[in-house]
C-alpha positions as CSV (number, residue, x, y, z in Angstrom):
1,X,187.8,-7.7,141.4
2,X,186.3,-9.2,144.6
3,X,183.4,-7.8,146.6
4,X,185.7,-6.9,149.4
5,X,187.8,-4.7,147.2
6,X,184.8,-3.2,145.4
7,X,183.3,-2.1,148.7
8,X,186.5,-0.9,150.3
9,X,185.8,2.8,149.7
10,X,184.8,5.1,152.6
11,X,181.1,4.9,153.6
12,X,179.0,7.8,152.3
13,X,179.1,10.6,154.9
14,X,175.7,12.0,156.0
15,X,176.9,14.1,158.9
16,X,175.4,17.7,158.9
17,X,177.8,20.1,157.3
18,X,179.5,22.6,159.6
19,X,179.2,26.4,159.2
20,X,182.4,28.0,157.9
21,X,183.9,24.6,157.2
22,X,187.6,24.5,156.1
23,X,188.0,23.9,152.4
24,X,190.2,20.8,153.0
25,X,187.5,19.1,155.2
26,X,184.7,20.2,152.7
27,X,186.5,18.5,149.8
28,X,187.8,15.4,151.7
29,X,184.5,14.6,153.6
30,X,181.7,16.2,151.6
31,X,182.7,15.9,147.9
32,X,181.7,12.3,147.8
33,X,180.1,11.3,144.4
34,X,179.6,12.3,140.8
35,X,181.7,15.3,139.7
36,X,182.1,16.4,143.3
37,X,183.8,13.1,143.8
38,X,186.0,13.6,140.7
39,X,187.0,17.1,142.0
40,X,188.0,15.5,145.3
41,X,190.1,13.0,143.4
42,X,191.6,15.8,141.4
43,X,192.5,17.8,144.5
44,X,194.1,14.7,146.1
45,X,196.0,13.7,143.0
46,X,197.4,17.2,142.7
47,X,198.5,17.5,146.3
48,X,199.6,13.9,147.0
49,X,201.4,13.1,143.7
50,X,201.7,15.9,141.3
51,X,203.3,18.3,143.8
52,X,206.2,15.9,144.7
53,X,209.6,17.6,144.3
54,X,210.6,15.4,141.3
55,X,207.5,16.3,139.2
56,X,207.5,19.0,136.6
57,X,204.0,20.4,136.4
58,X,202.7,21.9,133.1
59,X,199.4,23.8,133.1
60,X,197.2,24.8,130.2
61,X,194.6,27.6,130.3
62,X,191.6,27.9,128.0
63,X,188.5,30.0,128.3
64,X,188.1,33.6,129.7
65,X,189.6,32.8,133.1
66,X,191.6,36.0,133.8
67,X,188.7,38.4,133.1
68,X,187.0,36.6,136.0
69,X,189.9,37.4,138.3
70,X,191.4,33.9,138.3
71,X,194.8,35.1,137.2
72,X,195.6,37.1,140.3
73,X,193.4,35.0,142.7
74,X,194.5,31.5,141.7
75,X,197.1,31.2,139.0
76,X,199.6,33.6,140.5
77,X,199.4,31.9,143.9
78,X,200.2,28.6,142.1
79,X,203.3,30.2,140.5
80,X,204.4,31.8,143.7
81,X,204.1,28.5,145.6
82,X,206.1,26.7,142.9
83,X,203.1,24.5,142.1
84,X,203.3,25.1,138.4
85,X,206.5,25.0,136.4
86,X,205.5,25.9,132.9
87,X,202.3,27.2,131.2
88,X,200.5,27.0,127.9
89,X,197.8,29.6,127.6
90,X,195.5,31.3,125.1
91,X,196.9,34.8,124.3
92,X,193.5,36.2,125.4
93,X,194.0,35.1,129.0
94,X,197.4,36.9,129.1
95,X,196.0,40.0,127.4
96,X,193.0,40.4,129.7
97,X,195.2,39.9,132.7
98,X,197.3,42.9,131.7
99,X,194.2,45.2,132.1
100,X,194.5,44.9,135.9
101,X,198.3,45.4,135.8
102,X,198.0,48.8,134.2
103,X,195.3,50.1,136.5
104,X,192.0,49.2,134.9
105,X,189.0,47.5,136.4
106,X,186.5,44.9,135.1
107,X,183.1,44.7,136.7
108,X,180.6,42.1,137.7
109,X,177.5,42.4,135.5
110,X,174.8,40.4,133.9
111,X,174.5,38.4,130.7
112,X,170.9,39.6,130.4
113,X,171.5,42.9,128.7
114,X,171.0,44.3,125.2
115,X,174.4,44.1,123.5
116,X,173.3,46.8,121.1
117,X,173.1,49.2,124.1
118,X,176.5,48.0,125.3
119,X,178.0,48.8,121.9
120,X,176.4,52.2,121.9
121,X,177.6,53.0,125.4
122,X,181.2,51.7,124.7
123,X,180.9,48.7,127.1
124,X,182.5,45.3,126.4
125,X,180.8,42.1,127.7
126,X,182.4,38.7,128.4
127,X,179.3,36.8,129.5
128,X,178.5,38.5,132.8
129,X,181.7,40.6,133.0
130,X,181.5,44.2,131.8
131,X,184.2,46.8,131.2
132,X,184.9,50.0,129.3
133,X,186.0,49.8,125.7
134,X,188.8,52.2,126.6
135,X,190.4,49.4,128.6
136,X,191.1,47.6,125.3
137,X,192.5,50.7,123.6
138,X,194.7,51.5,126.6
139,X,196.1,47.9,126.8
140,X,196.8,47.9,123.1
141,X,198.7,51.2,123.4
142,X,200.7,49.8,126.3
143,X,201.6,46.6,124.4
144,X,202.6,48.6,121.3
145,X,204.9,50.9,123.3
146,X,206.6,47.8,124.8
147,X,207.0,46.2,121.4
148,X,208.9,49.2,120.2
149,X,211.7,48.5,122.6
150,X,215.1,47.2,121.1
151,X,215.0,43.7,122.8
152,X,211.8,42.9,120.8
153,X,213.3,43.5,117.4
154,X,214.1,39.9,116.5
155,X,212.6,36.5,116.1
156,X,211.9,34.6,119.3
157,X,209.7,31.9,120.8
158,X,206.7,32.9,122.9
159,X,208.4,32.0,126.2
160,X,211.0,34.6,125.5
161,X,208.5,37.1,124.2
162,X,206.3,36.7,127.3
163,X,209.3,36.9,129.6
164,X,210.3,40.2,128.1
165,X,206.7,41.5,128.1
166,X,206.3,40.3,131.7
167,X,209.3,42.4,132.7
168,X,207.5,45.6,131.5
169,X,204.2,44.5,133.1
170,X,206.0,43.8,136.4
171,X,207.6,47.3,136.3
172,X,204.3,49.0,135.5
173,X,202.7,47.2,138.5
174,X,205.4,48.5,140.8
175,X,205.1,52.0,139.4
176,X,201.3,52.1,139.9
177,X,201.4,50.3,143.2
178,X,199.3,47.4,141.9
179,X,199.5,44.8,144.7
180,X,198.2,41.7,142.9
181,X,200.6,40.5,140.2
182,X,199.5,39.3,136.8
183,X,200.4,35.9,135.3
184,X,203.1,37.4,133.1
185,X,204.7,39.5,135.9
186,X,204.7,36.5,138.3
187,X,206.1,34.2,135.6
188,X,208.9,36.7,134.9
189,X,209.6,37.0,138.6
190,X,209.8,33.3,139.2
191,X,211.2,32.0,136.0
192,X,208.1,30.1,134.7
193,X,208.0,29.9,130.9
194,X,204.7,30.9,129.4
195,X,203.8,29.6,125.9
196,X,200.9,30.5,123.6
197,X,200.1,27.7,121.1
198,X,198.4,30.1,118.7
199,X,200.2,33.4,119.0
200,X,198.2,35.2,116.3
201,X,194.9,34.4,117.9
202,X,194.6,37.2,120.5
203,X,194.9,41.0,120.8
204,X,198.6,40.5,121.8
205,X,199.2,38.8,118.4
206,X,197.1,41.4,116.6
207,X,199.3,44.1,118.0
208,X,202.4,42.2,117.0
209,X,201.0,42.0,113.5
210,X,200.3,45.8,113.5
211,X,203.9,46.5,114.5
212,X,205.1,44.4,111.6
213,X,203.1,46.6,109.2
214,X,204.9,49.6,110.7
215,X,208.4,48.1,110.1
216,X,209.2,46.7,113.5
217,X,211.0,43.4,113.5
218,X,209.3,41.4,116.3
219,X,208.5,37.9,115.0
220,X,207.4,34.7,116.7
221,X,209.2,31.4,116.1
222,X,206.5,28.7,116.6
223,X,209.0,25.8,115.9
224,X,211.1,27.0,118.8
225,X,208.0,26.6,121.0
226,X,207.3,23.1,119.8
227,X,210.9,22.0,120.6
228,X,211.2,23.9,123.8
229,X,208.1,22.4,125.4
230,X,209.1,18.9,124.3
231,X,212.6,19.7,125.8
232,X,211.0,20.6,129.1
233,X,209.2,17.2,129.3
234,X,212.1,15.2,128.2
235,X,214.4,17.0,130.6
236,X,212.1,16.1,133.5
237,X,211.9,12.4,132.5
238,X,215.5,11.9,131.5
239,X,216.6,13.0,134.9
240,X,214.5,10.4,136.6
241,X,211.6,12.7,137.4
242,X,208.0,12.8,136.3
243,X,205.8,15.0,134.1
244,X,202.3,16.1,135.1
245,X,199.7,18.0,133.1
246,X,197.1,20.2,134.8
247,X,194.5,21.2,132.2
248,X,191.8,23.8,132.6
249,X,189.5,23.6,129.6
250,X,190.8,22.2,126.4
251,X,191.4,23.4,122.9
252,X,194.8,24.3,121.4
253,X,196.6,24.8,124.7
254,X,195.6,21.4,125.9
255,X,196.9,19.7,122.8
256,X,200.1,21.8,122.8
257,X,200.7,20.7,126.4
258,X,200.1,17.0,125.5
259,X,201.7,16.8,122.1
260,X,205.1,17.1,123.8
261,X,205.2,13.4,124.2
262,X,204.3,12.5,120.6
263,X,206.9,15.1,119.5
264,X,209.5,13.2,121.7
265,X,208.5,9.7,120.7
266,X,206.9,9.8,117.2
267,X,208.7,12.6,115.5
268,X,212.1,12.7,117.2
269,X,212.4,9.0,117.7
270,X,213.3,9.1,121.4
271,X,212.2,6.3,123.7
272,X,209.6,7.6,126.1
273,X,206.2,6.5,127.5
274,X,204.1,9.6,128.1
275,X,203.1,12.0,130.8
276,X,202.8,10.4,134.3
277,X,199.9,12.4,135.8
278,X,196.8,13.8,134.0
279,X,194.3,16.2,135.6
280,X,191.7,18.0,133.5
281,X,188.8,20.2,134.4
282,X,186.4,20.5,131.4
283,X,182.8,20.9,130.5
284,X,183.1,19.2,127.1
285,X,181.8,15.7,126.3
286,X,184.1,13.1,124.9
287,X,181.5,11.7,122.4
288,X,181.5,14.8,120.2
289,X,185.0,14.0,119.0
290,X,186.4,17.4,120.2
291,X,189.8,17.6,121.8
292,X,188.5,19.3,125.0
293,X,186.5,16.2,125.8
294,X,189.2,13.7,124.8
295,X,189.9,11.4,127.8
296,X,193.3,10.4,129.2
297,X,192.7,6.8,128.0
298,X,192.3,8.2,124.4
299,X,195.5,10.1,125.0
300,X,197.2,6.8,125.7
301,X,196.6,5.7,122.1
302,X,198.7,8.7,121.0
303,X,201.5,8.1,123.4
304,X,200.6,11.3,125.3
305,X,199.9,9.5,128.6
306,X,201.8,6.6,130.0
307,X,199.4,3.6,130.0
308,X,200.8,2.3,133.3
309,X,199.8,5.6,134.9
310,X,196.1,5.7,134.0
311,X,195.1,5.2,137.6
312,X,196.7,8.6,138.2
313,X,194.4,10.4,135.7
314,X,191.4,12.4,136.7
315,X,188.8,14.2,134.6
316,X,186.3,16.4,136.3
317,X,183.4,17.7,134.2
318,X,182.7,21.1,135.7
319,X,183.3,24.8,135.1
320,X,186.9,25.9,135.6
321,X,185.7,29.0,137.5
322,X,184.2,26.7,140.1
323,X,187.0,24.1,140.3
324,X,190.1,26.3,140.1
325,X,189.5,28.3,143.4
326,X,188.7,25.0,145.2
327,X,191.7,23.2,143.9
328,X,194.1,26.0,144.5
329,X,192.9,26.7,148.0
330,X,193.0,23.0,148.9
331,X,196.6,22.7,147.6
332,X,197.8,25.8,149.4
333,X,196.3,24.5,152.6
334,X,197.8,21.0,152.3
335,X,201.2,21.6,150.8
336,X,204.2,23.8,151.7
337,X,205.6,25.8,148.7
338,X,208.0,23.9,146.4
339,X,211.4,25.3,145.3
340,X,211.0,27.0,142.0
341,X,212.5,25.1,139.1
342,X,213.2,28.3,137.2
343,X,212.7,26.5,133.9
344,X,212.7,29.7,131.8
345,X,216.4,30.1,132.4
346,X,217.1,26.4,131.6
347,X,215.5,26.5,128.2
348,X,218.7,26.3,126.2
349,X,220.1,23.5,128.4
350,X,216.8,21.5,128.0
351,X,216.7,22.1,124.2
352,X,220.3,20.9,123.8
353,X,219.5,17.8,125.9
354,X,216.5,17.1,123.5
355,X,218.6,17.7,120.4
356,X,221.4,15.3,121.6
357,X,218.8,12.6,122.3
358,X,217.2,13.1,118.9
359,X,220.5,13.0,117.0
360,X,221.4,9.8,118.9
361,X,218.1,8.3,117.7
362,X,218.8,9.3,114.2
363,X,222.3,7.8,114.3
364,X,220.7,4.5,115.5
365,X,218.2,4.5,112.7
366,X,215.2,4.9,115.0
367,X,213.9,7.8,112.9
368,X,214.9,9.1,109.5
369,X,215.2,12.8,108.6
């Protein structure tokens, strides 16, 4: 690389910042270096490339984001605008978002409080968020009543499970006059499939287990989830489009989002290269060996990311509760809404497409079963 190319970036801006500056100008002109620079690159990658019409955007959610209000304030606007096409979340994020949908409140608080007092007073703490213990009991009761309904008495993947649950959440919001939709109700309304990579690891999964003890037949098919999510990515790529991943945090949802490509290539024997765009917000370091800090270049070695697309990969090391409102506001200001891809209602088609490609690979000896 020559000096001319190395010094081709914009000169560092030292102009005094304006009062009440627009978010787009703040990001483009004042987020210049270090992780502010990476957040600027993330915003620009999302808006300029990932939101093109031929790109299918998968998003993963880890950490207690919805108790902090980010479900209604940020994730739902992304769904409504057609900026996210499928989701992998922790069950906890979906569970805590339901609190708001059935009329409960969570409150700003402080982390500097004696948790023994909170336990005595019946108050739950999520760092500096406080709420009544009865909120949990009420939400559990709502979920169990929903799970008694006939349509739940079968085995299904988590996308179908959350779609059916989202219908009841949506109806409850309407009945109570709740203006701000939850993730599940918005996903139901706009046909966005929502997966949970570890369905037993949340209060929703705990209530499913309790219903099983009481003789109800609801059961989660995790293999269906693995194949459905791989089917989404292969459907996007086999039609000449692209696949993008938008990762908040890490953990199991991050891996479940990314493992779609090894499932396609390594396990099913289908020719593919990896996801085209990679955008992650994380506070984890890569040198500890944890997945949340695993870089896109490391993901290349697994076949998760197309090696030719590494320039279109950004990792910003910051708190999701800081980055998400900035990214979402920036995107809504810069891009018009996209047409909804309605992937939930195309799951069978995409799964059949994946199956046919796999059987073709088997017949050619590319993989043995």
